[in-house]
C-alpha positions as CSV (number, residue, x, y, z in Angstrom):
1,M,-20.1,9.0,29.5
2,V,-17.7,8.7,26.5
3,G,-16.2,5.4,25.4
4,L,-16.1,2.4,23.1
5,A,-19.0,0.1,23.9
6,G,-18.5,-2.7,21.4
7,I,-17.0,-4.3,18.3
8,F,-19.4,-6.1,16.0
9,S,-18.6,-9.4,14.4
10,P,-16.9,-9.2,11.0
11,I,-19.1,-8.8,8.0
12,N,-17.8,-10.9,5.1
13,I,-18.5,-10.3,1.4
14,V,-17.5,-13.4,-0.5
15,G,-15.9,-12.7,-3.9
16,Q,-16.9,-14.2,-7.2
17,P,-13.8,-14.8,-9.3
18,L,-13.8,-13.2,-12.8
19,F,-14.4,-15.5,-15.7
20,C,-11.7,-15.3,-18.4
21,D,-11.1,-18.0,-21.1
22,L,-7.3,-17.7,-21.4
23,S,-4.9,-19.9,-23.3
24,A,-2.1,-18.9,-20.9
25,E,-0.5,-21.8,-19.0
26,T,-0.4,-19.5,-15.9
27,A,-2.3,-16.3,-15.1
28,F,-3.0,-14.3,-12.0
29,L,-4.8,-11.0,-11.5
30,I,-4.9,-8.9,-8.3
31,N,-6.0,-5.6,-7.0
32,A,-2.8,-3.6,-6.8
33,E,-3.9,-1.7,-3.7
34,T,-5.1,-4.6,-1.5
35,G,-3.5,-7.6,-3.1
36,K,-6.9,-9.3,-3.4
37,P,-6.9,-12.0,-6.1
38,L,-9.5,-11.5,-8.9
39,F,-8.5,-14.3,-11.3
40,S,-6.3,-17.3,-10.9
41,K,-5.0,-20.0,-13.2
42,N,-2.2,-22.2,-11.9
43,A,-1.0,-19.2,-9.8
44,D,1.2,-21.4,-7.6
45,S,2.7,-23.5,-10.3
46,V,6.5,-23.1,-10.5
47,F,7.9,-21.8,-13.8
48,Y,10.9,-20.0,-15.2
49,P,10.3,-16.2,-15.1
50,A,12.9,-15.1,-17.7
51,S,13.4,-11.3,-17.6
52,T,10.5,-10.6,-15.3
53,T,13.2,-11.3,-12.8
54,K,14.5,-7.8,-13.4
55,A,11.4,-6.3,-11.7
56,A,12.7,-7.8,-8.5
57,T,16.2,-6.7,-9.2
58,A,15.1,-3.1,-9.8
59,L,12.9,-3.2,-6.7
60,Y,15.7,-4.4,-4.4
61,A,18.2,-1.9,-5.9
62,L,15.8,1.0,-5.2
63,H,15.3,-0.4,-1.7
64,R,19.0,-0.3,-1.1
65,K,20.2,2.6,-3.2
66,R,17.4,5.1,-3.5
67,E,19.5,8.0,-2.4
68,S,22.5,7.1,-4.7
69,L,20.9,7.0,-8.2
70,D,23.5,9.6,-9.4
71,Q,26.3,7.3,-8.3
72,L,28.8,6.6,-11.1
73,V,29.4,2.9,-11.6
74,T,32.5,1.6,-13.2
75,I,31.5,-1.5,-15.2
76,S,33.6,-4.6,-14.4
77,Q,34.8,-7.2,-16.9
78,D,32.9,-9.9,-14.9
79,A,29.6,-8.0,-15.3
80,V,29.7,-7.9,-19.1
81,A,31.6,-11.2,-19.9
82,C,29.7,-13.3,-22.4
83,V,29.9,-17.0,-23.5
84,S,28.1,-19.0,-26.1
85,I,24.8,-20.5,-25.0
86,P,26.0,-24.2,-25.2
87,M,29.2,-23.4,-23.3
88,R,27.3,-21.6,-20.5
89,R,24.8,-24.3,-20.0
90,S,26.8,-27.4,-20.4
91,S,30.3,-26.8,-19.2
92,G,29.5,-26.1,-15.5
93,K,32.4,-23.7,-15.4
94,H,30.3,-20.5,-15.6
95,P,28.1,-19.0,-12.9
96,S,24.4,-18.6,-13.4
97,Y,24.8,-14.8,-14.0
98,R,27.2,-15.2,-16.9
99,L,25.8,-13.5,-20.0
100,E,25.1,-15.2,-23.3
101,F,25.9,-13.9,-26.7
102,G,22.6,-12.7,-28.3
103,G,20.9,-11.9,-25.1
104,T,19.3,-8.5,-24.5
105,H,21.7,-5.8,-23.3
106,M,22.4,-2.1,-23.2
107,G,25.9,-2.4,-24.7
108,L,28.0,-1.7,-21.6
109,K,31.8,-2.0,-21.9
110,A,34.3,-2.9,-19.2
111,G,35.6,0.2,-17.6
112,E,32.7,2.4,-18.8
113,Q,31.3,4.7,-16.1
114,V,27.5,4.9,-16.0
115,D,25.2,6.3,-13.3
116,L,23.0,3.9,-11.4
117,K,19.8,5.6,-12.6
118,T,20.8,4.9,-16.2
119,L,21.5,1.3,-15.4
120,L,18.0,0.9,-13.9
121,Y,16.4,2.4,-17.1
122,G,18.6,0.0,-19.1
123,L,17.5,-2.9,-16.9
124,M,13.8,-2.3,-17.3
125,L,13.4,-0.8,-20.8
126,P,15.6,-2.8,-23.2
127,S,15.9,-5.5,-20.6
128,A,19.7,-5.3,-20.2
129,N,21.3,-8.4,-18.8
130,D,24.6,-6.6,-18.6
131,G,22.9,-3.8,-16.6
132,A,21.5,-6.4,-14.2
133,N,24.9,-7.7,-13.4
134,A,26.3,-4.2,-13.0
135,I,23.5,-3.2,-10.7
136,A,24.0,-6.3,-8.6
137,E,27.7,-5.6,-8.1
138,T,26.9,-1.9,-7.2
139,V,24.3,-2.8,-4.6
140,S,26.0,-5.8,-2.9
141,G,29.6,-5.9,-4.0
142,S,29.2,-9.0,-6.0
143,V,26.5,-10.7,-8.1
144,L,26.4,-13.7,-5.8
145,A,25.9,-11.6,-2.7
146,F,23.2,-9.6,-4.4
147,V,21.3,-12.8,-5.4
148,S,21.4,-14.1,-1.8
149,E,20.2,-10.8,-0.4
150,L,17.5,-10.5,-3.1
151,N,16.0,-13.9,-2.2
152,E,15.9,-13.0,1.5
153,F,14.2,-9.7,0.6
154,L,11.6,-11.4,-1.5
155,R,10.8,-13.8,1.3
156,E,10.3,-10.8,3.6
157,I,7.8,-9.2,1.3
158,G,5.8,-12.4,1.0
159,C,7.2,-14.4,-2.0
160,Q,7.1,-18.0,-0.7
161,N,8.0,-20.0,-3.8
162,T,10.7,-18.0,-5.5
163,N,14.4,-18.7,-5.8
164,F,16.5,-16.6,-8.1
165,T,20.1,-17.6,-9.0
166,N,20.9,-14.5,-11.0
167,P,19.6,-10.9,-11.3
168,H,18.4,-11.1,-15.0
169,G,16.6,-14.3,-15.6
170,L,18.8,-16.2,-18.0
171,P,18.1,-19.9,-17.8
172,D,19.1,-21.9,-14.8
173,P,17.4,-25.0,-13.4
174,E,17.1,-23.5,-10.0
175,H,15.8,-20.1,-11.1
176,K,12.1,-20.3,-10.5
177,T,9.0,-18.5,-9.3
178,T,5.2,-18.5,-9.5
179,A,2.6,-16.1,-10.9
180,R,1.4,-15.3,-7.3
181,D,5.0,-14.3,-6.3
182,L,5.6,-12.2,-9.4
183,A,2.3,-10.4,-8.8
184,R,3.4,-9.6,-5.3
185,I,6.7,-8.3,-6.6
186,G,4.8,-6.1,-9.1
187,Q,2.4,-4.9,-6.4
188,V,5.2,-3.8,-4.1
189,A,7.3,-2.3,-6.9
190,M,4.5,-0.2,-8.3
191,K,4.1,1.6,-5.0
192,D,7.6,3.0,-5.6
193,P,7.3,6.3,-7.5
194,I,10.8,5.9,-9.1
195,F,10.0,2.4,-10.2
196,R,6.7,3.6,-11.7
197,E,8.4,6.4,-13.6
198,I,10.9,4.0,-15.1
199,V,8.6,1.2,-16.2
200,S,6.1,3.6,-17.8
201,S,8.7,5.4,-19.9
202,S,8.8,4.6,-23.7
203,K,12.5,5.6,-24.0
204,F,15.4,7.0,-22.1
205,V,18.5,8.9,-23.2
206,K,21.7,7.3,-22.1
207,A,24.2,10.2,-21.8
208,Q,27.6,10.1,-23.4
209,T,30.1,8.2,-21.2
210,N,33.9,7.8,-21.1
211,K,33.5,4.9,-23.5
212,Q,30.5,5.6,-25.7
213,P,28.4,8.4,-27.3
214,E,24.9,9.3,-26.3
215,T,22.4,6.5,-27.1
216,I,18.6,5.9,-26.8
217,L,17.3,3.1,-24.6
218,D,13.9,1.9,-26.1
219,Q,11.1,0.2,-24.1
220,H,10.4,-3.4,-24.9
221,N,7.0,-3.5,-23.2
222,A,4.6,-2.7,-26.0
223,L,1.7,-2.0,-23.6
224,V,3.2,1.4,-22.7
225,K,4.4,2.4,-26.3
226,P,1.8,4.7,-27.8
227,R,2.4,3.8,-31.4
228,H,2.7,0.1,-31.0
229,K,-0.2,-2.2,-32.1
230,H,-0.3,-3.7,-28.6
231,F,-0.4,-0.4,-26.8
232,Y,-2.9,-0.3,-24.0
233,P,-4.0,3.2,-22.8
234,Y,-4.5,2.2,-19.2
235,A,-1.2,0.4,-18.8
236,T,1.4,1.7,-16.4
237,G,4.2,-1.0,-16.6
238,V,5.8,-3.4,-15.8
239,K,8.1,-6.0,-17.4
240,I,8.2,-8.7,-20.2
241,G,10.4,-11.7,-20.4
242,Y,11.3,-14.4,-22.9
243,T,13.6,-17.3,-23.2
244,I,13.2,-20.6,-25.1
245,Q,12.9,-22.5,-21.8
246,A,10.5,-20.0,-20.1
247,G,8.4,-19.0,-23.1
248,H,6.7,-15.6,-22.9
249,A,6.2,-14.3,-19.4
250,M,4.9,-10.9,-18.3
251,I,4.1,-8.8,-15.3
252,A,1.7,-6.0,-16.3
253,S,0.0,-3.1,-14.4
254,A,-3.0,-0.9,-15.4
255,E,-5.2,1.7,-13.8
256,K,-8.6,3.0,-14.7
257,G,-11.0,4.9,-12.6
258,D,-10.7,3.8,-9.0
259,R,-9.2,0.4,-9.8
260,S,-5.5,-0.5,-10.0
261,L,-4.5,-4.0,-11.2
262,I,-1.5,-6.2,-11.5
263,A,-1.6,-9.2,-14.0
264,V,0.9,-12.0,-14.5
265,V,0.8,-14.4,-17.4
266,S,3.1,-17.1,-18.8
267,H,2.7,-18.4,-22.4
268,K,4.4,-20.9,-24.5
269,E,2.7,-19.2,-27.4
270,G,4.0,-16.1,-29.1
271,A,4.5,-12.6,-27.7
272,A,1.3,-11.3,-29.2
273,Q,-0.8,-13.7,-27.2
274,R,0.9,-12.7,-24.0
275,Y,-0.3,-9.1,-24.6
276,R,-3.8,-10.2,-25.6
277,S,-4.1,-12.2,-22.3
278,V,-3.2,-9.4,-20.0
279,I,-5.4,-7.0,-21.8
280,Q,-8.2,-9.4,-21.6
281,L,-7.7,-9.7,-17.9
282,F,-7.7,-6.0,-17.5
283,E,-10.7,-5.3,-19.6
284,T,-12.7,-8.0,-17.8
285,A,-11.9,-6.4,-14.5
286,F,-12.5,-2.9,-15.6
287,A,-15.9,-3.8,-17.1
288,E,-17.1,-5.3,-13.8
289,P,-19.8,-3.1,-12.3
290,K,-19.7,-2.1,-8.6
291,Q,-22.3,-3.3,-6.2
292,T,-23.7,-1.6,-3.1
293,R,-24.5,-3.4,0.1
294,T,-26.1,-2.0,3.3
295,L,-24.1,-3.2,6.3
296,L,-26.1,-1.5,8.9
297,S,-29.6,0.0,8.5
298,K,-31.1,3.0,10.2
299,V,-34.5,1.3,10.1
300,H,-33.6,-2.3,11.2
301,D,-30.5,-1.9,13.4
302,V,-31.1,-0.8,17.0
303,F,-28.5,-0.1,19.6
304,H,-28.8,0.0,23.4
305,Q,-26.8,1.4,26.2
306,N,-27.3,1.5,30.0
307,I,-27.0,4.9,31.5
308,V,-26.4,5.6,35.2
309,G,-29.4,7.4,36.7
310,A,-31.8,6.6,33.8
311,K,-35.3,5.2,34.2
312,S,-34.7,3.1,31.1
313,R,-32.0,1.9,28.7
314,L,-31.0,4.3,25.9
315,T,-32.3,3.1,22.6
316,A,-30.5,4.5,19.6
317,T,-30.7,4.2,15.8
318,L,-28.4,5.3,12.9
319,A,-28.9,8.7,11.4
320,E,-28.3,7.1,8.0
321,D,-27.7,3.7,6.4
322,L,-24.1,2.5,6.4
323,T,-23.4,1.2,2.9
324,V,-20.3,0.1,1.1
325,S,-19.5,-0.3,-2.6
326,F,-17.4,-3.2,-3.9
327,Y,-16.5,-5.2,-6.9
328,P,-18.1,-8.6,-6.9
329,S,-14.8,-10.4,-7.7
330,E,-13.1,-9.1,-4.5
331,E,-13.7,-10.6,-1.2
332,K,-14.1,-8.0,1.5
333,T,-14.2,-8.1,5.3
334,F,-15.6,-5.2,7.3
335,H,-16.0,-4.7,11.0
336,S,-17.8,-1.9,12.9
337,Q,-17.3,-0.2,16.2
338,I,-19.7,1.9,18.2
339,F,-18.4,4.9,20.1
340,W,-20.9,6.2,22.7
341,N,-20.9,9.9,23.7
342,V,-23.8,10.0,26.1
343,S,-24.7,12.8,28.5
344,E,-26.4,12.2,31.7
345,P,-30.2,12.0,31.7
346,P,-32.5,13.4,30.7
347,I,-31.9,12.8,26.9
348,S,-34.3,14.0,24.3
349,V,-35.4,12.2,21.2
350,G,-33.1,12.8,18.3
351,A,-30.1,13.8,20.4
352,K,-26.7,12.7,19.1
353,V,-25.5,10.0,21.5
354,G,-22.6,8.4,19.6
355,E,-21.2,7.2,16.3
356,V,-20.8,3.9,14.4
357,H,-17.6,3.5,12.3
358,I,-17.1,0.9,9.6
359,F,-13.5,-0.4,9.0
360,D,-12.1,-2.7,6.3
361,E,-9.8,-5.6,7.0
362,F,-6.8,-3.2,7.0
363,N,-8.5,-1.0,9.7
364,A,-9.0,1.8,7.2
365,L,-12.1,3.8,8.1
366,Q,-14.8,3.4,5.3
367,K,-18.0,4.9,6.7
368,T,-19.4,6.8,9.7
369,S,-22.9,7.5,10.9
370,F,-24.2,9.3,14.0
371,L,-26.3,7.5,16.6
372,V,-29.4,9.3,17.7
373,A,-31.7,8.6,20.6
374,A,-34.9,6.9,19.4
375,K,-36.8,7.5,22.7
376,A,-36.5,10.1,25.4
377,V,-34.7,9.0,28.5
378,E,-35.7,10.4,31.9
379,A,-33.7,10.5,35.1
380,T,-34.9,8.5,38.2
381,F,-36.1,10.5,41.2
382,S,-33.1,9.4,43.3
383,Y,-30.7,10.5,40.6
384,Q,-32.5,13.9,40.3
385,M,-32.2,14.4,44.1
386,K,-28.5,13.4,43.9
387,Q,-28.0,15.9,41.1
388,K,-29.7,18.6,43.3
389,I,-27.5,17.7,46.2
390,Q,-24.4,17.9,44.1
391,L,-25.6,21.2,42.7
392,G,-26.1,22.4,46.3
393,K,-22.7,21.3,47.4
394,L,-21.2,22.9,44.3
395,W,-23.0,26.2,45.2
396,I,-21.8,26.1,48.8
397,Q,-18.3,25.3,47.6
398,K,-18.3,28.3,45.2
399,R,-19.8,30.5,47.9
400,R,-17.0,29.6,50.3
401,I,-14.4,30.3,47.7
402,Y,-16.1,33.7,47.0
403,I,-16.1,34.5,50.7
404,A,-12.5,33.5,51.1
405,Y,-11.4,35.6,48.1
406,S,-13.5,38.5,49.5
407,M,-11.9,38.3,52.9
408,A,-8.4,38.1,51.4
409,F,-9.1,41.1,49.3
410,I,-10.4,43.1,52.4
411,L,-7.4,42.1,54.4
412,F,-5.1,43.1,51.6
413,A,-6.9,46.4,51.2
414,L,-6.6,47.1,55.0
415,A,-2.9,46.2,55.0
416,M,-2.3,48.6,52.1
417,L,-4.2,51.3,53.9
418,A,-2.1,50.7,57.1
419,V,1.1,51.0,55.1
420,K,-0.1,54.3,53.6
421,R,-1.0,55.7,57.0
422,A,2.4,54.7,58.4
423,K,4.2,56.4,55.6
424,K,2.2,59.6,56.2
425,E,2.9,59.6,59.9
426,S,6.5,59.1,59.2
427,R,6.7,62.2,57.0
428,K,4.9,64.3,59.6
429,A,7.4,63.3,62.2
430,V,10.3,64.4,60.0
């Protein structure tokens, strides 16, 4: 008898949030693989994200144009048009995506032809506002269409409190998000190998174009710049942002050992404090020792199964303890399933009779252990007789088949002999 006999109740491990004394107004730390929160401070408070917006722009552009990164883009006048800051904010005549003099850029010129890959590097390394507009037009035909599509995409991946009005993050009263949503954007984006490659680069060569000579695009995120004082050896990205209205915001990622993390902070203080905060979050998490917990014990946990024809129920135990390792700050939920693989009686002590599997909340298999019979199981007299009768019937059936085949062979041999004799008589007659 083979089959699934049961699903055990979920086994919950309640997380204990990390302690970090941060000065940041907003901070959020998650496991990049599972999305599990490890630390939270005002994670759902709405704030202005500044250029961390560009992580979402790059993510959506890759989602739409992954196979077209070599596409040449002709930069429009609308994408690079600039106005003074007071005019942009007070006149009401300019769209939210209109650039400001003095904003970060990659120096694009109207009519210049640049490939989409270079625009993405310009977007994420020197934080190019002009690159953001050019990407938006390339992906969706217009910046306004891009923003509408981007917001819909962000809702689809789980961002519940985000509304962007432009692709770069320049100030707008309706351009808002939360640390939780930015962490989700960072989590999804860092699963994309092209995105990871871009945001971990310290520089990129912008090739000569029809308008400009070759130039170098420098990374603004100090965490991934080896010679910078805020370099963090485990950092892998992602994006910084700053405006007077937003202050200093940041999405950051880091990996060490078996742990991948995404951190988001928002500071009114200086840029240096922003880096110190994310590094403090990372170091606190990386210093957390793993714990081990036995979910099912080979000594204490006993399993039973009724078997047809047995004098008693099958009693089975685990061949080994089923244990899991976890970080205390992460909540975990496991469930187990038992798969019986039981032969008919008799069953001897120590015989393998099934397996127990442990799954996490994502149904990923974590651990497996054999089930072995703890006691011998004998067959009932009636079942033994039934087996003998069945064996007898099987013997008779096989014998009948043997006889039938034998008779068929004899008849075939006689027929072939008759044919040979007929041919011989025919030749004599001739």
